[in-house]
N, C-alpha and C positions, 0 to 999 in steps of 0.2 A: 347689496348688488355690486358685483365686482366689475361689470362691464360699463360701457359708456353709451350715450345716445345722442345723436345729432339729427334731430327731426324738427321740421318746420311745417306748420299748416297755416295757410293764409287764404282769406277771401277778400278780393279787392277788384278794382277797375284798372284796366290798362291805361297807362298815361300816354302811350304812343303805339303805332303799329309795330308788329314783329319785324325786327331787322335781321335778315338772314346773311350768313357767310358760308360759302361752300368750299370744301377742301378737295384736293386731288385724292382720288380713291373713293369718292362718293359720300364721304361724311359731310355733315352740316351742323351748324349751330345757329340757334335763334335767340335773340335777346330782346327784352322789353321791360320798361318800368311798370311796376304795379303799385297802386296807391291803396293804403288802408287808412280808415278814418276812426277817430275816437272823439265822441261828443260828450259833453257834460255841461252842467249849469254852474256858473261861477257863483258861489254862495254870497260873496261880498256885494255884488251888484245885480245878481239875478240874470245875467246875460248868458246865452248859450254860446259855448266855445267849442270849436271843432279843430282838432289837430290832425294833420295828414302826415303819415309816415310813408316814405318812398323806398321800395325794394327793387334791387336789380335782379331780374329773373333770367335764368339761362336754361334753355331746352335743347336737346340734341337729336340729331338724325331724324327718324320718322316722326317723332313727337314734335320736333321743330317745324317740319313740313305741314303737319296737321294744324298747328297753331297759326302758321302763316296763312294757310288757306281759309280758316274760319274766323280768326280773331282780328279785331281792329280796335283802334283807340276808343275807350269808353266801355268796352265789353266787360262783363263781370265773370270772374273765373275763381275756382277753388283749386289750390295747388298744394301738393305735399312735396317736400324735398329736404335738402341738407344745406347748411350754411358753409360757405367756402370763402376764405379771404385770400385774395391774390396780392402779391407785392411786386412792384416794378420801380425802375428808376426813371425819372422824367428827364427832359432835355437839359435841365439845370443841375442834374446830379442828385436831386432830392429823392428820397424814398417815398413812394406813394402806395396807398393801399385801397383796395376795392373789395367790399363784402357783397357776395352774390348768393342767391338761392338757386342751387342746382336741382331741377325738378325731376322727381321720380314718377309722380302721377298727377293727373289734373282732370277736372270736370268743368265743362262749359256751363255756366249758370245763365248767361244771356249773351247772344251774339246778334249784332245788327244785320249781318249778312243773311242769317237764317230768317229773322223776322221780316226783312225786306223781301225775301223770296217767297214768303207765305208759308214757310215750313215751321213746324213746332220746334221750340228751343230744345236743345239736347241736354236738358237739366238732369236727366237720369243716366246719361252716358258717361261712364268713367273710362279714362284712357290711361293705360300703362304701356306705352310704346317704347320706353327708354331702353335701348340696347336689347330688345327682345326680337328674336327672329320671326319672320312671317310664318303662319301655320302652313303645314304641308296639306295638300289636297286629300291625302290618304288619312289624315288625322281628324277629318270632319266627322262629327257624331251621327251623320245621316247618310 
């Protein structure tokens, strides 16, 4: 294979609500931490061990607005995206790095807002809103 691949698939729980930032010109970005867990039994003492890995998730534009509207801390989500590492210099002149997952697609697996409102969870709805234009009325199949 001569090409390369940068693809991440995660299922986890939000560690906080989606934090939004809006730009001039109408763009927006949403960020939230996502926790994934790994559990196993320690063979030496028989105790169950759970390790949590935290991921910095980034969604943009319409996808960010959908996530902000429906997701809150503790909700479970499936995401697909790409790994991106950012570099910056802090106030002391030291180089700092941050690794993020830039989301391409996501599916809500459970949301507190939907269950509280008595609606069925959107477990089968997959959303790919990243940088996609809204459909035109003339493009509807009916």
